[in-house]
C-alpha positions in Angstrom: -0.1 -0.6 0.1 1.3 3.6 -0.7 2.6 4.8 3.0 0.8 8.2 2.3 -2.3 6.2 1.7 -1.9 3.6 4.3 -2.4 6.8 6.6 -5.9 7.5 6.1 -7.0 3.8 6.5 -8.3 4.5 9.9 -10.3 7.4 9.2 -11.9 5.6 6.4 -15.2 3.7 7.9 -16.8 1.8 5.2 -20.3 2.6 4.6 -23.3 0.0 5.1 -25.1 -0.6 2.1 -27.6 -2.8 3.9 -29.3 0.7 4.7 -28.8 2.8 1.4 -30.7 5.8 3.2 -28.0 6.1 6.2 -25.5 5.6 3.8 -26.4 8.5 1.6 -26.4 10.9 4.3 -22.8 9.9 5.7 -21.2 9.9 2.1 -23.0 13.5 2.0 -21.7 14.7 5.5 -18.3 13.4 4.2 -18.5 15.4 0.8 -19.6 18.3 2.5 -16.4 18.6 4.6 -14.6 18.3 1.8 -12.7 21.8 0.9 -14.8 23.8 -2.0 -13.2 23.7 -5.6 -12.0 26.5 -7.3 -14.6 27.6 -9.8 -13.4 30.6 -11.1 -12.2 29.4 -15.0 -15.5 27.9 -15.4 -19.3 28.6 -15.4 -21.2 26.3 -13.1 -25.2 25.8 -14.1 -28.2 23.5 -12.8 -29.7 22.4 -15.4 -32.7 19.7 -15.9 -32.8 17.0 -18.8 -36.0 16.8 -20.5 -36.9 12.7 -20.2 -39.3 10.6 -18.7 -38.7 11.5 -15.8 -36.4 14.8 -16.0 -32.9 14.4 -14.9 -31.3 16.9 -13.3 -27.2 18.0 -14.3 -24.8 20.2 -13.2 -22.9 21.9 -16.1 -19.0 23.0 -15.9 -18.2 25.3 -19.0 -14.4 26.3 -18.6 -13.6 28.9 -20.4 -12.6 28.2 -24.1 -13.8 24.2 -24.0 -14.9 22.6 -27.0 -15.5 19.4 -26.1 -17.6 17.7 -23.4 -18.2 15.0 -21.3 -21.0 13.5 -19.7 -19.9 12.6 -16.2 -21.1 9.7 -14.0 -20.8 9.6 -9.9 -19.9 6.6 -8.2 -21.5 5.6 -5.1 -22.3 1.7 -6.2 -25.7 3.1 -7.8 -26.8 3.3 -4.4 -25.4 7.0 -3.3 -23.7 10.1 -3.9 -25.4 13.4 -6.2 -24.5 16.3 -8.1 -23.9 17.8 -4.9 -21.2 15.1 -3.6 -19.7 15.3 -6.8 -19.5 18.5 -7.2 -15.6 18.6 -6.0 -14.7 15.7 -8.5 -16.6 17.1 -11.5 -15.0 20.6 -11.1 -11.8 19.3 -10.9 -12.3 17.4 -14.1 -13.2 20.3 -15.7 -10.5 22.2 -14.6 -7.9 19.6 -15.6 -9.1 19.2 -18.8 -10.5 21.9 -20.0 -13.6 20.2 -21.0 -17.3 21.0 -20.6 -18.5 18.8 -18.0 -22.2 17.3 -17.6 -22.5 16.1 -14.2 -25.7 13.6 -14.1 -28.3 13.3 -10.9 -29.3 9.6 -12.3 -31.9 7.5 -10.2 -30.5 5.5 -7.3 -30.9 1.8 -6.6 -32.8 0.2 -4.7 -35.9 2.3 -5.0 -34.9 2.5 -8.7 -33.2 -0.6 -9.8 -31.4 -1.0 -13.6 -32.7 0.3 -15.8 -33.1 3.6 -14.4 -29.7 5.0 -14.4 -28.6 3.7 -17.2 -32.1 5.7 -19.1 -31.2 8.7 -17.2 -27.6 8.4 -18.3 -28.4 7.9 -21.9 -31.4 10.4 -21.9 -28.3 13.1 -21.1 -25.9 12.0 -23.9 -29.2 12.3 -26.1 -29.7 15.9 -24.7 -25.8 16.6 -24.9 -25.8 15.6 -28.7 -28.9 17.6 -29.5 -28.0 20.9 -27.8 -24.4 21.0 -28.8 -24.5 24.4 -30.2 -26.1 25.6 -27.2 -23.5 24.4 -25.1 -21.0 25.9 -27.0 -19.3 22.5 -27.8 -18.6 20.1 -31.2 -21.0 17.2 -31.6 -18.3 15.2 -32.5 -16.2 15.5 -29.4 -18.7 14.1 -26.8 -17.0 11.6 -24.4 -18.5 9.6 -21.4 -17.3 8.9 -18.5 -17.0 7.9 -14.5 -16.0 6.4 -11.4 -16.9 3.0 -9.9 -20.4 2.6 -11.0 -20.8 5.7 -12.8 -17.9 4.2 -14.9 -20.2 1.1 -15.7 -22.6 3.6 -16.6 -20.6 5.2 -19.0 -19.3 2.0 -20.6 -23.3 0.6 -20.7 -24.0 3.9 -22.5 -21.4 3.3 -24.5 -22.6 -0.3 -25.5 -26.1 1.2 -26.0 -24.8 3.9 -28.3 -23.8 1.3 -30.5 -26.5 -0.8 -30.4 -29.1 2.1 -31.3 -27.1 3.7 -33.5 -27.3 6.6 -31.0 -25.2 9.5 -30.8 -21.6 9.5 -31.8 -18.9 8.9 -28.5 -15.7 10.2 -29.3 -13.8 8.4 -26.1 -15.2 6.7 -22.6 -12.9 7.2 -19.5 -13.4 4.8 -17.2 -12.3 5.0 -13.9 -11.8 1.7 -11.7 -15.6 0.4 -13.1 -17.9 -2.0 -11.7 -18.3 -4.3 -14.9 -19.3 -7.3 -13.8 -21.4 -8.8 -11.3 -20.5 -12.2 -11.1 -17.5 -11.6 -8.7 -15.4 -14.8 -10.4 -12.2 -12.8 -10.9 -8.8 -13.5 -8.7 -9.3 -9.5 -7.3 -12.8 -10.4 -6.9 -12.4 -13.7 -4.9 -9.6 -12.5 -2.7 -9.9 -8.6 -2.2 -12.8 -8.9 0.9 -11.4 -6.7 3.2 -10.0 -3.8 1.0 -10.7 -0.2 2.4 -13.6 1.8 1.6 -15.2 -0.3 -0.8 -14.4 -4.5 -0.5 -16.4 -7.6 -1.8 -19.4 -7.6 0.7 -20.2 -3.7 -0.3 -19.8 -4.7 -4.1 -22.2 -7.6 -3.9 -24.6 -5.4 -1.6 -24.3 -2.9 -4.2 -25.3 -5.3 -7.1 -28.2 -6.6 -5.5 -29.6 -3.2 -5.4 -28.8 -2.2 -8.7 -30.4 -5.3 -10.3 -33.5 -5.5 -8.1 -35.5 -8.5 -9.9 -33.8 -8.8 -12.8 -30.9 -10.7 -14.3 -27.7 -9.0 -15.3 -27.3 -8.0 -18.8 -24.6 -6.4 -21.0 -26.0 -3.4 -20.5 -26.0 -3.8 -16.3 -22.8 -5.6 -16.5 -20.7 -4.7 -19.5 -18.6 -7.7 -18.7 -21.3 -9.9 -19.8 -21.3 -8.3 -23.5 -20.5 -10.9 -26.3 -19.4 -8.1 -28.8 -17.2 -5.6 -27.9 -16.0 -4.0 -31.6 -17.3 -0.7 -33.0 -17.4 0.8 -29.3 -15.6 4.1 -28.9 -11.7 4.3 -27.8 -11.0 4.1 -23.9 -8.9 4.7 -21.1 -9.2 2.4 -17.9 -7.9 3.0 -14.7 -7.4 0.4 -11.8 -6.0 0.4 -8.4 -4.3 -2.7 -7.2 -6.0 -3.6 -4.0 -9.6 -3.1 -5.3 -11.9 -6.1 -6.2 -13.0 -4.5 -9.4 -9.4 -4.6 -10.9 -8.9 -7.9 -12.6 -13.0 -7.0 -14.1 -11.4 -4.1 -15.4 -8.0 -5.3 -16.8 -10.2 -8.1 -18.5 -12.4 -5.6 -20.3 -9.7 -3.7 -21.5 -8.1 -6.6 -22.9 -11.4 -7.9 -24.9 -11.8 -4.2 -26.3 -8.3 -4.4 -27.8 -8.8 -7.7 -29.0 -11.9 -6.9 -30.7 -9.9 -3.6 -32.5 -11.0 -0.9 -30.1 -7.9 1.2 -28.8 -7.2 1.6 -25.1 -5.0 3.0 -22.7 -5.2 0.9 -19.7 -3.5 2.3 -16.4 -2.8 0.2 -13.2 -2.0 2.3 -10.0 0.6 0.3 -7.6 -0.5 0.8 -4.1 -3.8 2.2 -4.5 -7.3 1.3 -3.4 -10.7 1.6 -5.1 -11.6 5.2 -4.5 -8.2 6.4 -2.8 -8.1 9.3 -5.4 -10.2 11.6 -3.1 -7.4 11.4 -0.6 -5.7 14.8 -2.6 -2.6 15.3 -0.3 -0.9 11.6 -1.6 1.2 12.1 -4.5 0.0 9.2 -6.2 -3.2 10.7 -6.3 -2.3 13.8 -8.0 -1.0 11.8 -10.5 -3.7 9.8 -11.4 -6.4 12.8 -11.4 -3.9 14.9 -13.5 -3.1 11.7 -15.8 -7.1 11.2 -15.9 -7.9 14.6 -17.0 -5.1 14.6 -19.2 -6.8 11.5 -20.8 -9.8 13.4 -21.5 -7.9 16.8 -23.2 -6.1 14.5 -25.5 -9.0 12.4 -26.5 -11.3 15.3 -27.1 -8.8 17.6 -29.1 -8.6 18.3 -32.8 
């Protein structure tokens, strides 16, 4: 474990996903305690995307931005919202220079799959249809997210390919949860990792899937055909149950002819990027934003 990260582990009390309401409250309290991000170099606006039902979004528009990313927060599909994601989304906009459209998608277990995916796809469709209003090039739209949000980004890319929907330039997948089966080496062996462990991931999948069987749109690792998908940046953490399913997905994308940048970060754990004082976290955040900047450049 990276020593700068290891020092914080005693402070990271895990959230109890058997009680989603309390978990959301606790997560919101932690997020509110974080320093407010500097948004002086961008415009920040709350909007509502017309859909069934409507979807709240928060748009971060750096000055001079030409590309955009539909950004989906983490939280196991159970917790997280526009406010808790505010520091992450603002940082990505600032470091990448891209318009960030943060999505307040519906949460499980009250709204199981496919509610969150429907919300994400509706925002992608809205972004492409409002490119002129947003001041972006419709050919430079990415999808991205962290953890459960990266699952939604990958699933949105699959759905857009299958339904011949809006063109996606790039998918930015940070520590995605892609496989409900939890059969990889890391999923079976990392049972007591910091912040997010095997039992929490299993609980999150139960909430997200509800009574439905997992499909490729719920668990993208189940997709048989990964050809024709947008180029991807996939980042993994060494001590993360999701690690091996993410690496497997990257390899399968490559074998399907999709360009992939895969970055495995040693000494890290799921979500440790939030510990901004650690040098490795600073490098992770910078690389994530740099990958998005490169992908959306002319």
